[in-house]
N, C-alpha and C positions, 0 to 999 in steps of 0.2 A: 504494500500500500504506500502511495506517495502523497505527502502533504503538498498540496498545490497552493493553498492560500488559507490564512486564518486571520480575520480581522474581528472587530468588535462584535458584529452581528452575524457573521457567516463563516463556516469552515468548509473547505472543499478538499476532497481527497480523490485520488485517481488510482485505478488498478495498475496502470502502466503509463510510461512516458508517451507523449504523442508521437505518432509515426505516420508518414504519408501513406503507408500500405493499409492503414486502418480504414475500413469502409463504413462500419456501423458502430455507433456509440450509444450506450444506454446511460441516462442520467437518473439516479435514484435520490429522491428527496426524503429525508428522515422524518419520522413521526415525532411526537413530543418526547418520548423517552423509552428506555428499557429499564426495568427495575433490576439492579445488580447490587447485592449486599445492602439493600435498604436505600440505595442512592439512585436518583433519577439521572441516567446518562444517555447520551446519543451515540450511536455507533452505526456503521454501515449496515443497511438492511437489504434483503433480497440478493445477496451476493451470488447465490447459485443461479438466480434468474438471468444473470448476465453472461452465462457460459457460452451462449451462442453469439455474443457480441465481441468485437475486436478490442473494445475498451469500455470501461465504466467510470463514471464520475459519481461521487457521493457528496451530496450537499446538505449540510446541517444548518437549520435555522436556529442559531444558538440562543436567541432571545425567546424562542417559542412564540414568534410574533405573527404567525400565519402570513408570512411574506411582507408584513408591513414595515419591517426594519431592514429589508434587503433591497439594495439598489440593483435590480435585476439587469438593467442595461449595462451598468459598469462592470458587474460581475461577468456577464457573458462576453463582454469585450475583452476582458483579461483571459477568458477561457477559449478565445478564438483558435489558438494552436491545436486544441483538442477537438474542435468542432467543425472548423472550416472545411468544406468539401466532403463532409461525411453525411451519411443518413443518420439522423438523430431521433432517438426515442426517449421517452421519459416516463417515470412512474413514481408512485408514493402511496403510503397508507395513512389515512386520517389526515393530520395536518400536512403530511408529506404529499398526499393526493391533492389537497387544496393548492399547495405550492407548485406542484407539477403542472396543474392547469394554468396557473398564473404564468409559468415559464413560457408557455406556448404563445404568449403575447409579445415575446421579446426575441425569440429565435424560431427558425423554421423547424418544426417537429412533425415527423411523419405520423407517429401514433403515440398517444398519451393514455396510460392506464392509471386510473385513480380508484383506490379501494377505500370504501366508506369515507369519502370526503364529506365534511360538513358543508351545508349551504352557506352558513355564516356562523361566526362565534361572537358577533358584535352584541353587546348587552342590550341594545334597544330592541332586538328581535325576540327576546325572552324565549329562546329555544334551548333544549337540553344541551349541555356542554360537557357532561361527564366529569372527569377529573381535571379538565382544562382550566377551570375558573381562576386558580391562583396565578396562572401565567397571563391570563387576559388582563388582569389588573395592572400589568407592567407594560402594556403596549402604549407607547407614547403618542402615536399618530395613526389613525385608521385610514390608510390609503386604499385598502381593499376590504370594504364592508361586507360584501357578499361575493359569491362566485358567479352570480347570474349572468353578467355581461362579459365573462372572461373566456368563453368558448368561441374560438374563431371559426371561420367557414372552410378551412382547408385541412387542419389536423383531424385525424380520425381519433375520436375520444372513446375509450371503453371505461365505463364507470360501473363498479360492482358495489351494491348497497345492501345493508341489512334490512330485515323486515320487522324488527321490534317497533313498538309505538314511538319510542324516542328517536329511532332512526327515520321513521316515516315522516316525522315532523320536518325533517330536512329534505328527504328525497322528493316529497310532493311539491317542493318549491323550485326544483331544478328546471331549467328551460328545456324545451323540446326542439331538437334540431336534427336534420337528416344525418349529419356526421357525428352526432352524439348518441352512442349506443349505451343505453342506461338499463342495467339489469338489477332486479331485486331478487335475492336468494332467500327462500323461506324454508325452514325457520333459521334465521341467523340474526346476530346483533352487531354491535360495533367491533366485536372480536372476530369478524368474518375471516380475516387472513389467518389468525391463530387457529381457528377451527379447521380451515382448509389444510393448514400445515399438519395438524394432528391427524387429519384424515388421510394424509399422504398424497394429496392431489394438487397442492399449491404450485409446485414448479410447472406442471402441465397446464394448469389453469392460466398462469401468467404467460406461458409460452403461446397459448392459443390467441392471446391478444396481439402478438407480433406476426404470426404466420397466417392469420385470416381464418383460423378454425373457429374462433369464438362466436357462438350464436346461442340463443335461448335453449334450443334442443340439445346442443352440444354440452352446455353447462349442466343441464339436468342429467344427461347421461353420465357425465364425469363425476358429479358431486352427489347425485341422488336428491338434490334439492328441487323444489318447485321454483320456477323462474317467472317473474312478471317483467314485461318490457315496458318501460316508461317513455323511451325515446329511441329514435333510430328507424331504420327500414323495416324492422320487425314489429313495430308498435301496432297494437290492435286498434280497432275502431274506438272512437272517443267514449262511447257509452260504456263499453266493456272496461276500458282503462279507468274511467271515473269510479265504477263500482269496485274495482280492485283497489284503488287508492283509498276509498272510504273504508273498506274492510281493514286496511292497514293502519288507518288513523283513528281507530276506535278509542274511546275513553280519553285519558289525559292528553294524548297526542293531538286529537282534534281540537280540544279546548285551547291548547297552546297555539295551534295554528291561527285560531281566530284572533289572537293577540298580536300577531306579527305586524310590525310596522314596515310598510313598503317605502 
């Protein structure tokens, strides 16, 4: 592992030095933390998922700011030796998924995989934020209040979401776009990636995002989960989709949605 850069708000590490022969690069954005010895630390995630890539970059949002403290344009300018002329892919889990989507607004990304990204963690929206609240209080400036307008028209987005009521509060607010393939796996929660790892299917699930295999039926066959499609070419008619969403928003989840500030 190579230390590329570490400044106040961001740390970048690479699997290898840049080389003109490298054609495909995967950028992995870290989540909030891993629990190690009672301490919350950030470390490279999804290392095995990059085996098919010529290089990998690991980006840590050290302030746990959901990208609000990261100067994406300046960071990617400094990373040009690793990215220029390559096919770039990116991914992340939870906060990492949120930041991966943000990154597609600053560099050309072929495919972006976001696992259980929040729609927003801004306090005005009164949506569930799990264990993230202590970090939210340290965000100095909210440049990215929600993920709503951060999906461009050229990147292929693959979003995997949980089906619990707290997750549904977020997923129901995501935009609907032809290039945004948004799947809800039932039954799962915010620990979707951990559950898939324990089931032994996480590497293949992630690989399906890059090679075009990922679809609702393929995910169901691989994971044994029921899949609802919220956006993308497989999206069902509006009436069926609305019914599916309401089933997922029962109880406190629906009440929270009513309080959302647009």
